[in-house]
N, CA, C, O and the ligand as a Tripos MOL2 file, in Angstrom:
@<TRIPOS>MOLECULE
protein
  249   247    63     0     0
PROTEIN
NO_CHARGES

@<TRIPOS>ATOM
      1 N          62.1460  145.2080   54.6840 N.3       1 MET1
      2 CA         63.4070  145.7850   55.1700 C.3       1 MET1
      3 C          64.0840  146.5930   54.0530 C.2       1 MET1
      4 O          63.4260  147.0990   53.1440 O.2       1 MET1
      5 N          65.4040  146.6980   54.1470 N.am      2 GLU2
      6 CA         66.1150  147.4450   53.1020 C.3       2 GLU2
      7 C          66.0760  146.6710   51.7880 C.2       2 GLU2
      8 O          65.9430  145.4470   51.7730 O.2       2 GLU2
      9 N          66.1960  147.4080   50.6900 N.am      3 PHE3
     10 CA         66.1930  146.7450   49.3920 C.3       3 PHE3
     11 C          67.4770  145.9320   49.2340 C.2       3 PHE3
     12 O          68.5470  146.4350   49.5770 O.2       3 PHE3
     13 N          67.4180  144.6900   48.7280 N.am      4 PRO4
     14 CA         68.6320  143.8640   48.5830 C.3       4 PRO4
     15 C          69.6120  144.4650   47.5810 C.2       4 PRO4
     16 O          69.2080  145.0790   46.5930 O.2       4 PRO4
     17 N          70.8980  144.2830   47.8460 N.am      5 VAL5
     18 CA         71.9270  144.8150   46.9450 C.3       5 VAL5
     19 C          71.9640  144.0010   45.6490 C.2       5 VAL5
     20 O          72.1520  144.5510   44.5640 O.2       5 VAL5
     21 N          71.7810  142.6840   45.7770 N.am      6 ARG6
     22 CA         71.8460  141.8190   44.5940 C.3       6 ARG6
     23 C          70.5440  141.0400   44.4300 C.2       6 ARG6
     24 O          69.8100  140.8000   45.3890 O.2       6 ARG6
     25 N          70.2820  140.6520   43.1700 N.am      7 CYS7
     26 CA         69.1410  139.7960   42.8770 C.3       7 CYS7
     27 C          69.3850  138.4180   43.5090 C.2       7 CYS7
     28 O          70.4730  137.8580   43.3770 O.2       7 CYS7
     29 N          68.3800  137.8800   44.1880 N.am      8 PHE8
     30 CA         68.5440  136.5950   44.8740 C.3       8 PHE8
     31 C          68.8180  135.4550   43.8990 C.2       8 PHE8
     32 O          69.5000  134.4950   44.2570 O.2       8 PHE8
     33 N          68.3110  135.5410   42.6980 N.am      9 THR9
     34 CA         68.4220  134.4360   41.7500 C.3       9 THR9
     35 C          69.7060  134.4970   40.9280 C.2       9 THR9
     36 O          70.4580  133.5240   40.8930 O.2       9 THR9
     37 N          69.9710  135.6350   40.2600 N.am     10 CYS10
     38 CA         71.1040  135.6730   39.3250 C.3      10 CYS10
     39 C          72.3080  136.4240   39.8950 C.2      10 CYS10
     40 O          73.4000  136.3370   39.3320 O.2      10 CYS10
     41 N          72.1370  137.1610   40.9990 N.am     11 GLY11
     42 CA         73.2720  137.8360   41.6160 C.3      11 GLY11
     43 C          73.6560  139.1570   40.9920 C.2      11 GLY11
     44 O          74.6830  139.7240   41.3660 O.2      11 GLY11
     45 N          72.8710  139.6780   40.0500 N.am     12 SER12
     46 CA         73.1680  140.9870   39.4810 C.3      12 SER12
     47 C          73.0120  142.0720   40.5370 C.2      12 SER12
     48 O          72.1400  141.9810   41.4010 O.2      12 SER12
     49 N          73.8570  143.1000   40.4680 N.am     13 VAL13
     50 CA         73.7520  144.2130   41.4060 C.3      13 VAL13
     51 C          72.5540  145.0710   41.0050 C.2      13 VAL13
     52 O          72.5140  145.6160   39.9020 O.2      13 VAL13
     53 N          71.5810  145.1850   41.9060 N.am     14 ILE14
     54 CA         70.3820  145.9670   41.6170 C.3      14 ILE14
     55 C          70.1500  147.0480   42.6630 C.2      14 ILE14
     56 O          69.3090  147.9270   42.4760 O.2      14 ILE14
     57 N          70.9020  146.9830   43.7760 N.am     15 GLY15
     58 CA         70.6810  147.9170   44.8770 C.3      15 GLY15
     59 C          70.8800  149.3710   44.4920 C.2      15 GLY15
     60 O          70.2350  150.2600   45.0490 O.2      15 GLY15
     61 N          71.7860  149.6200   43.5240 N.am     16 ASP16
     62 CA         72.0640  151.0010   43.1330 C.3      16 ASP16
     63 C          70.9630  151.5740   42.2470 C.2      16 ASP16
     64 O          70.9270  152.7800   42.0060 O.2      16 ASP16
     65 N          70.0660  150.7200   41.7610 N.am     17 LYS17
     66 CA         69.0240  151.1980   40.8430 C.3      17 LYS17
     67 C          67.7120  151.4830   41.5580 C.2      17 LYS17
     68 O          66.7710  151.9780   40.9380 O.2      17 LYS17
     69 N          67.6290  151.1800   42.8470 N.am     18 TYR18
     70 CA         66.3420  151.2770   43.5330 C.3      18 TYR18
     71 C          65.8510  152.7180   43.6810 C.2      18 TYR18
     72 O          64.6520  152.9780   43.5790 O.2      18 TYR18
     73 N          66.7730  153.6540   43.9210 N.am     19 GLU19
     74 CA         66.3640  155.0620   44.0520 C.3      19 GLU19
     75 C          65.7920  155.5730   42.7260 C.2      19 GLU19
     76 O          64.7920  156.2900   42.7120 O.2      19 GLU19
     77 N          66.4330  155.1980   41.6110 N.am     20 ASP20
     78 CA         65.9160  155.5910   40.2950 C.3      20 ASP20
     79 C          64.5450  154.9690   40.0530 C.2      20 ASP20
     80 O          63.6470  155.6170   39.5150 O.2      20 ASP20
     81 N          64.3910  153.7170   40.4500 N.am     21 TYR21
     82 CA         63.1090  153.0330   40.2870 C.3      21 TYR21
     83 C          61.9980  153.7720   41.0280 C.2      21 TYR21
     84 O          60.9090  153.9780   40.4900 O.2      21 TYR21
     85 N          62.2860  154.1700   42.2720 N.am     22 LYS22
     86 CA         61.2600  154.8610   43.0630 C.3      22 LYS22
     87 C          60.9130  156.2110   42.4320 C.2      22 LYS22
     88 O          59.7590  156.6380   42.4610 O.2      22 LYS22
     89 N          61.9250  156.8830   41.8580 N.am     23 ARG23
     90 CA         61.6990  158.1840   41.2400 C.3      23 ARG23
     91 C          60.8190  158.0500   39.9920 C.2      23 ARG23
     92 O          60.0000  158.9240   39.7090 O.2      23 ARG23
     93 N          60.9940  156.9450   39.2430 N.am     24 LEU24
     94 CA         60.2700  156.7580   37.9870 C.3      24 LEU24
     95 C          58.9600  156.0010   38.1630 C.2      24 LEU24
     96 O          58.2400  155.7750   37.1910 O.2      24 LEU24
     97 N          58.6480  155.6120   39.3870 N.am     25 LEU25
     98 CA         57.5260  154.7010   39.6310 C.3      25 LEU25
     99 C          56.1820  155.3020   39.2560 C.2      25 LEU25
    100 O          55.2230  154.5670   39.0170 O.2      25 LEU25
    101 N          56.0960  156.6360   39.2020 N.am     26 SER26
    102 CA         54.8160  157.2620   38.8620 C.3      26 SER26
    103 C          54.3780  156.9110   37.4360 C.2      26 SER26
    104 O          53.1960  157.0120   37.1080 O.2      26 SER26
    105 N          55.3320  156.4960   36.5840 N.am     27 GLN27
    106 CA         54.9950  156.1030   35.2140 C.3      27 GLN27
    107 C          54.4840  154.6660   35.1390 C.2      27 GLN27
    108 O          54.0640  154.2060   34.0770 O.2      27 GLN27
    109 N          54.5220  153.9720   36.2510 N.am     28 GLY28
    110 CA         54.1490  152.5520   36.2530 C.3      28 GLY28
    111 C          55.3910  151.7060   36.3870 C.2      28 GLY28
    112 O          56.4380  152.0710   35.8520 O.2      28 GLY28
    113 N          55.3090  150.5700   37.0960 N.am     29 PRO29
    114 CA         56.5040  149.7600   37.3680 C.3      29 PRO29
    115 C          57.1470  149.1800   36.1110 C.2      29 PRO29
    116 O          58.3710  149.0630   36.0530 O.2      29 PRO29
    117 N          56.3560  148.8150   35.1070 N.am     30 ASP30
    118 CA         56.9490  148.2210   33.9030 C.3      30 ASP30
    119 C          57.7980  149.2370   33.1430 C.2      30 ASP30
    120 O          58.9000  148.9150   32.7010 O.2      30 ASP30
    121 N          57.2910  150.4630   32.9890 N.am     31 LYS31
    122 CA         58.0550  151.5070   32.2950 C.3      31 LYS31
    123 C          59.2810  151.9210   33.0960 C.2      31 LYS31
    124 O          60.3410  152.1680   32.5210 O.2      31 LYS31
    125 N          59.1490  152.0010   34.4220 N.am     32 ALA32
    126 CA         60.2730  152.3830   35.2690 C.3      32 ALA32
    127 C          61.4030  151.3640   35.1450 C.2      32 ALA32
    128 O          62.5670  151.7470   35.0320 O.2      32 ALA32
    129 N          61.0780  150.0750   35.1640 N.am     33 LEU33
    130 CA         62.0960  149.0270   35.0660 C.3      33 LEU33
    131 C          62.7490  149.0200   33.6890 C.2      33 LEU33
    132 O          63.9480  148.7600   33.5790 O.2      33 LEU33
    133 N          61.9780  149.3020   32.6340 N.am     34 ASP34
    134 CA         62.5610  149.3940   31.2890 C.3      34 ASP34
    135 C          63.5740  150.5400   31.2260 C.2      34 ASP34
    136 O          64.6370  150.4000   30.6210 O.2      34 ASP34
    137 N          63.2400  151.6750   31.8550 N.am     35 GLN35
    138 CA         64.1100  152.8510   31.7680 C.3      35 GLN35
    139 C          65.4110  152.6600   32.5330 C.2      35 GLN35
    140 O          66.4590  153.1290   32.0890 O.2      35 GLN35
    141 N          65.3630  151.9710   33.6880 N.am     36 ILE36
    142 CA         66.6050  151.7830   34.4340 C.3      36 ILE36
    143 C          67.3870  150.5730   33.9210 C.2      36 ILE36
    144 O          68.4650  150.2740   34.4360 O.2      36 ILE36
    145 N          66.8600  149.8760   32.9180 N.am     37 GLY37
    146 CA         67.6190  148.8230   32.2540 C.3      37 GLY37
    147 C          67.5850  147.4820   32.9540 C.2      37 GLY37
    148 O          68.4840  146.6650   32.7550 O.2      37 GLY37
    149 N          66.5720  147.2310   33.7670 N.am     38 VAL38
    150 CA         66.4160  145.9140   34.3990 C.3      38 VAL38
    151 C          65.5100  145.0840   33.4940 C.2      38 VAL38
    152 O          64.2990  145.3040   33.4500 O.2      38 VAL38
    153 N          66.1000  144.1280   32.7740 N.am     39 THR39
    154 CA         65.3260  143.3950   31.7780 C.3      39 THR39
    155 C          64.9980  141.9700   32.2160 C.2      39 THR39
    156 O          63.9800  141.4190   31.7970 O.2      39 THR39
    157 N          65.8420  141.3640   33.0500 N.am     40 LYS40
    158 CA         65.5980  139.9770   33.4490 C.3      40 LYS40
    159 C          64.4360  139.9080   34.4390 C.2      40 LYS40
    160 O          64.3460  140.7400   35.3420 O.2      40 LYS40
    161 N          63.5520  138.9320   34.2820 N.am     41 TYR41
    162 CA         62.3690  138.9150   35.1280 C.3      41 TYR41
    163 C          62.6920  138.5290   36.5630 C.2      41 TYR41
    164 O          61.9200  138.8440   37.4680 O.2      41 TYR41
    165 N          63.8360  137.8440   36.7960 N.am     42 CYS42
    166 CA         64.1910  137.5290   38.1820 C.3      42 CYS42
    167 C          64.5650  138.8110   38.9320 C.2      42 CYS42
    168 O          64.2800  138.9440   40.1220 O.2      42 CYS42
    169 N          65.2110  139.7620   38.2230 N.am     43 CYS43
    170 CA         65.5790  141.0310   38.8370 C.3      43 CYS43
    171 C          64.3680  141.9510   38.9580 C.2      43 CYS43
    172 O          64.2240  142.6770   39.9410 O.2      43 CYS43
    173 N          63.4970  141.9130   37.9450 N.am     44 ARG44
    174 CA         62.3190  142.7900   37.9580 C.3      44 ARG44
    175 C          61.4090  142.4570   39.1340 C.2      44 ARG44
    176 O          60.8200  143.3500   39.7420 O.2      44 ARG44
    177 N          61.2970  141.1640   39.4540 N.am     45 ARG45
    178 CA         60.4060  140.8150   40.5750 C.3      45 ARG45
    179 C          60.9740  141.3050   41.9070 C.2      45 ARG45
    180 O          60.2180  141.4970   42.8590 O.2      45 ARG45
    181 N          62.3040  141.5130   41.9930 N.am     46 MET46
    182 CA         62.8910  142.0510   43.2130 C.3      46 MET46
    183 C          62.3490  143.4550   43.4900 C.2      46 MET46
    184 O          62.0840  143.8160   44.6370 O.2      46 MET46
    185 N          62.1900  144.2410   42.4170 N.am     47 PHE47
    186 CA         61.6780  145.6030   42.5600 C.3      47 PHE47
    187 C          60.1830  145.5920   42.8440 C.2      47 PHE47
    188 O          59.7030  146.2550   43.7640 O.2      47 PHE47
    189 N          59.4510  144.8180   42.0280 N.am     48 VAL48
    190 CA         57.9860  144.8520   42.1070 C.3      48 VAL48
    191 C          57.5000  144.3040   43.4470 C.2      48 VAL48
    192 O          56.5040  144.7840   43.9890 O.2      48 VAL48
    193 N          58.2070  143.2900   43.9880 N.am     49 SER49
    194 CA         57.7110  142.6370   45.1990 C.3      49 SER49
    195 C          58.2670  143.2580   46.4740 C.2      49 SER49
    196 O          57.9100  142.8370   47.5740 O.2      49 SER49
    197 N          59.1520  144.2710   46.3330 N.am     50 HIS50
    198 CA         59.7710  144.8310   47.5320 C.3      50 HIS50
    199 C          58.8080  145.7460   48.2830 C.2      50 HIS50
    200 O          58.1320  146.5780   47.6770 O.2      50 HIS50
    201 N          58.7470  145.5880   49.6210 N.am     51 VAL51
    202 CA         57.9410  146.4630   50.4680 C.3      51 VAL51
    203 C          58.8900  147.2850   51.3230 C.2      51 VAL51
    204 O          59.7050  146.7390   52.0660 O.2      51 VAL51
    205 N          58.7750  148.6110   51.2100 N.am     52 ASP52
    206 CA         59.6460  149.5110   51.9640 C.3      52 ASP52
    207 C          59.1580  149.5960   53.4020 C.2      52 ASP52
    208 O          58.2850  150.4080   53.7100 O.2      52 ASP52
    209 N          59.7030  148.7780   54.2800 N.am     53 SER53
    210 CA         59.1910  148.7180   55.6470 C.3      53 SER53
    211 C          60.1230  149.3790   56.6440 C.2      53 SER53
    212 O          59.8380  149.3440   57.8410 O.2      53 SER53
    213 N          61.2270  149.9820   56.2100 N.am     54 VAL54
    214 CA         62.2300  150.4780   57.1520 C.3      54 VAL54
    215 C          61.6730  151.6110   58.0070 C.2      54 VAL54
    216 O          62.0610  151.7450   59.1680 O.2      54 VAL54
    217 N          60.7710  152.4310   57.4630 N.am     55 ASP55
    218 CA         60.2210  153.5370   58.2370 C.3      55 ASP55
    219 C          59.2830  153.0480   59.3330 C.2      55 ASP55
    220 O          59.2230  153.6500   60.4050 O.2      55 ASP55
    221 N          58.5510  151.9680   59.0800 N.am     56 SER56
    222 CA         57.6350  151.4810   60.1020 C.3      56 SER56
    223 C          58.3810  150.7610   61.2180 C.2      56 SER56
    224 O          57.8670  150.6480   62.3300 O.2      56 SER56
    225 N          59.6060  150.2640   60.9300 N.am     57 VAL57
    226 CA         60.4050  149.6130   61.9660 C.3      57 VAL57
    227 C          61.1450  150.6590   62.7970 C.2      57 VAL57
    228 O          61.3220  150.4940   64.0040 O.2      57 VAL57
    229 N          61.5750  151.7360   62.1370 N.am     58 ARG58
    230 CA         62.3420  152.7910   62.8030 C.3      58 ARG58
    231 C          61.5620  153.3830   63.9830 C.2      58 ARG58
    232 O          62.1660  153.8770   64.9350 O.2      58 ARG58
    233 N          60.2560  153.3380   63.9280 N.am     59 ARG59
    234 CA         59.3760  153.8650   64.9640 C.3      59 ARG59
    235 C          59.6940  153.2150   66.3320 C.2      59 ARG59
    236 O          59.4780  153.8440   67.3680 O.2      59 ARG59
    237 N          60.1950  151.9830   66.3470 N.am     60 TYR60
    238 CA         60.4100  151.2610   67.5950 C.3      60 TYR60
    239 C          61.7990  151.4830   68.1960 C.2      60 TYR60
    240 O          62.1240  150.8990   69.2300 O.2      60 TYR60
    241 N          62.6260  152.3270   67.5540 N.am     61 ASN61
    242 CA         63.9330  152.6380   68.1210 C.3      61 ASN61
    243 C          63.7820  153.5580   69.3330 C.2      61 ASN61
    244 O          62.8680  154.3810   69.3840 O.2      61 ASN61
    245 N          64.6680  153.4160   70.2930 N.am     62 LYS62
    246 CA         64.5910  154.2690   71.4840 C.3      62 LYS62
    247 C          65.4700  155.4900   71.3080 C.2      62 LYS62
    248 O          65.5420  156.3330   72.2020 O.2      62 LYS62
    249 ZN         68.1610  138.5540   38.5500 Zn       63 ZN63
@<TRIPOS>BOND
     1     1     2 1
     2     2     3 1
     3     3     4 2
     4     3     5 am
     5     5     6 1
     6     6     7 1
     7     7     8 2
     8     7     9 am
     9     9    10 1
    10    10    11 1
    11    11    12 2
    12    11    13 am
    13    13    14 1
    14    14    15 1
    15    15    16 2
    16    15    17 am
    17    17    18 1
    18    18    19 1
    19    19    20 2
    20    19    21 am
    21    21    22 1
    22    22    23 1
    23    23    24 2
    24    23    25 am
    25    25    26 1
    26    26    27 1
    27    27    28 2
    28    27    29 am
    29    29    30 1
    30    30    31 1
    31    31    32 2
    32    31    33 am
    33    33    34 1
    34    34    35 1
    35    35    36 2
    36    35    37 am
    37    37    38 1
    38    38    39 1
    39    39    40 2
    40    39    41 am
    41    41    42 1
    42    42    43 1
    43    43    44 2
    44    43    45 am
    45    45    46 1
    46    46    47 1
    47    47    48 2
    48    47    49 am
    49    49    50 1
    50    50    51 1
    51    51    52 2
    52    51    53 am
    53    53    54 1
    54    54    55 1
    55    55    56 2
    56    55    57 am
    57    57    58 1
    58    58    59 1
    59    59    60 2
    60    59    61 am
    61    61    62 1
    62    62    63 1
    63    63    64 2
    64    63    65 am
    65    65    66 1
    66    66    67 1
    67    67    68 2
    68    67    69 am
    69    69    70 1
    70    70    71 1
    71    71    72 2
    72    71    73 am
    73    73    74 1
    74    74    75 1
    75    75    76 2
    76    75    77 am
    77    77    78 1
    78    78    79 1
    79    79    80 2
    80    79    81 am
    81    81    82 1
    82    82    83 1
    83    83    84 2
    84    83    85 am
    85    85    86 1
    86    86    87 1
    87    87    88 2
    88    87    89 am
    89    89    90 1
    90    90    91 1
    91    91    92 2
    92    91    93 am
    93    93    94 1
    94    94    95 1
    95    95    96 2
    96    95    97 am
    97    97    98 1
    98    98    99 1
    99    99   100 2
   100    99   101 am
   101   101   102 1
   102   102   103 1
   103   103   104 2
   104   103   105 am
   105   105   106 1
   106   106   107 1
   107   107   108 2
   108   107   109 am
   109   109   110 1
   110   110   111 1
   111   111   112 2
   112   111   113 am
   113   113   114 1
   114   114   115 1
   115   115   116 2
   116   115   117 am
   117   117   118 1
   118   118   119 1
   119   119   120 2
   120   119   121 am
   121   121   122 1
   122   122   123 1
   123   123   124 2
   124   123   125 am
   125   125   126 1
   126   126   127 1
   127   127   128 2
   128   127   129 am
   129   129   130 1
   130   130   131 1
   131   131   132 2
   132   131   133 am
   133   133   134 1
   134   134   135 1
   135   135   136 2
   136   135   137 am
   137   137   138 1
   138   138   139 1
   139   139   140 2
   140   139   141 am
   141   141   142 1
   142   142   143 1
   143   143   144 2
   144   143   145 am
   145   145   146 1
   146   146   147 1
   147   147   148 2
   148   147   149 am
   149   149   150 1
   150   150   151 1
   151   151   152 2
   152   151   153 am
   153   153   154 1
   154   154   155 1
   155   155   156 2
   156   155   157 am
   157   157   158 1
   158   158   159 1
   159   159   160 2
   160   159   161 am
   161   161   162 1
   162   162   163 1
   163   163   164 2
   164   163   165 am
   165   165   166 1
   166   166   167 1
   167   167   168 2
   168   167   169 am
   169   169   170 1
   170   170   171 1
   171   171   172 2
   172   171   173 am
   173   173   174 1
   174   174   175 1
   175   175   176 2
   176   175   177 am
   177   177   178 1
   178   178   179 1
   179   179   180 2
   180   179   181 am
   181   181   182 1
   182   182   183 1
   183   183   184 2
   184   183   185 am
   185   185   186 1
   186   186   187 1
   187   187   188 2
   188   187   189 am
   189   189   190 1
   190   190   191 1
   191   191   192 2
   192   191   193 am
   193   193   194 1
   194   194   195 1
   195   195   196 2
   196   195   197 am
   197   197   198 1
   198   198   199 1
   199   199   200 2
   200   199   201 am
   201   201   202 1
   202   202   203 1
   203   203   204 2
   204   203   205 am
   205   205   206 1
   206   206   207 1
   207   207   208 2
   208   207   209 am
   209   209   210 1
   210   210   211 1
   211   211   212 2
   212   211   213 am
   213   213   214 1
   214   214   215 1
   215   215   216 2
   216   215   217 am
   217   217   218 1
   218   218   219 1
   219   219   220 2
   220   219   221 am
   221   221   222 1
   222   222   223 1
   223   223   224 2
   224   223   225 am
   225   225   226 1
   226   226   227 1
   227   227   228 2
   228   227   229 am
   229   229   230 1
   230   230   231 1
   231   231   232 2
   232   231   233 am
   233   233   234 1
   234   234   235 1
   235   235   236 2
   236   235   237 am
   237   237   238 1
   238   238   239 1
   239   239   240 2
   240   239   241 am
   241   241   242 1
   242   242   243 1
   243   243   244 2
   244   243   245 am
   245   245   246 1
   246   246   247 1
   247   247   248 2
@<TRIPOS>SUBSTRUCTURE
     1 MET1         2 RESIDUE 1 A MET
     2 GLU2         6 RESIDUE 1 A GLU
     3 PHE3        10 RESIDUE 1 A PHE
     4 PRO4        14 RESIDUE 1 A PRO
     5 VAL5        18 RESIDUE 1 A VAL
     6 ARG6        22 RESIDUE 1 A ARG
     7 CYS7        26 RESIDUE 1 A CYS
     8 PHE8        30 RESIDUE 1 A PHE
     9 THR9        34 RESIDUE 1 A THR
    10 CYS10       38 RESIDUE 1 A CYS
    11 GLY11       42 RESIDUE 1 A GLY
    12 SER12       46 RESIDUE 1 A SER
    13 VAL13       50 RESIDUE 1 A VAL
    14 ILE14       54 RESIDUE 1 A ILE
    15 GLY15       58 RESIDUE 1 A GLY
    16 ASP16       62 RESIDUE 1 A ASP
    17 LYS17       66 RESIDUE 1 A LYS
    18 TYR18       70 RESIDUE 1 A TYR
    19 GLU19       74 RESIDUE 1 A GLU
    20 ASP20       78 RESIDUE 1 A ASP
    21 TYR21       82 RESIDUE 1 A TYR
    22 LYS22       86 RESIDUE 1 A LYS
    23 ARG23       90 RESIDUE 1 A ARG
    24 LEU24       94 RESIDUE 1 A LEU
    25 LEU25       98 RESIDUE 1 A LEU
    26 SER26      102 RESIDUE 1 A SER
    27 GLN27      106 RESIDUE 1 A GLN
    28 GLY28      110 RESIDUE 1 A GLY
    29 PRO29      114 RESIDUE 1 A PRO
    30 ASP30      118 RESIDUE 1 A ASP
    31 LYS31      122 RESIDUE 1 A LYS
    32 ALA32      126 RESIDUE 1 A ALA
    33 LEU33      130 RESIDUE 1 A LEU
    34 ASP34      134 RESIDUE 1 A ASP
    35 GLN35      138 RESIDUE 1 A GLN
    36 ILE36      142 RESIDUE 1 A ILE
    37 GLY37      146 RESIDUE 1 A GLY
    38 VAL38      150 RESIDUE 1 A VAL
    39 THR39      154 RESIDUE 1 A THR
    40 LYS40      158 RESIDUE 1 A LYS
    41 TYR41      162 RESIDUE 1 A TYR
    42 CYS42      166 RESIDUE 1 A CYS
    43 CYS43      170 RESIDUE 1 A CYS
    44 ARG44      174 RESIDUE 1 A ARG
    45 ARG45      178 RESIDUE 1 A ARG
    46 MET46      182 RESIDUE 1 A MET
    47 PHE47      186 RESIDUE 1 A PHE
    48 VAL48      190 RESIDUE 1 A VAL
    49 SER49      194 RESIDUE 1 A SER
    50 HIS50      198 RESIDUE 1 A HIS
    51 VAL51      202 RESIDUE 1 A VAL
    52 ASP52      206 RESIDUE 1 A ASP
    53 SER53      210 RESIDUE 1 A SER
    54 VAL54      214 RESIDUE 1 A VAL
    55 ASP55      218 RESIDUE 1 A ASP
    56 SER56      222 RESIDUE 1 A SER
    57 VAL57      226 RESIDUE 1 A VAL
    58 ARG58      230 RESIDUE 1 A ARG
    59 ARG59      234 RESIDUE 1 A ARG
    60 TYR60      238 RESIDUE 1 A TYR
    61 ASN61      242 RESIDUE 1 A ASN
    62 LYS62      246 RESIDUE 1 A LYS
    63 ZN63       249 GROUP 0 **** ****
């Protein structure tokens, strides 16, 4: 679904960094996360494990 606004574990706001992450992803996820300043591993796993499924769900709208 949509990317979460906050990290589930520590509650840091991460939703505003997701667009930057996607833009930098061509360099590899570890470098992209370093550049946007996400250092805690609980927050980093939010980015790495997220699946962008909103487009595949939108197909079922009438
Ligand atoms: Zn966190």
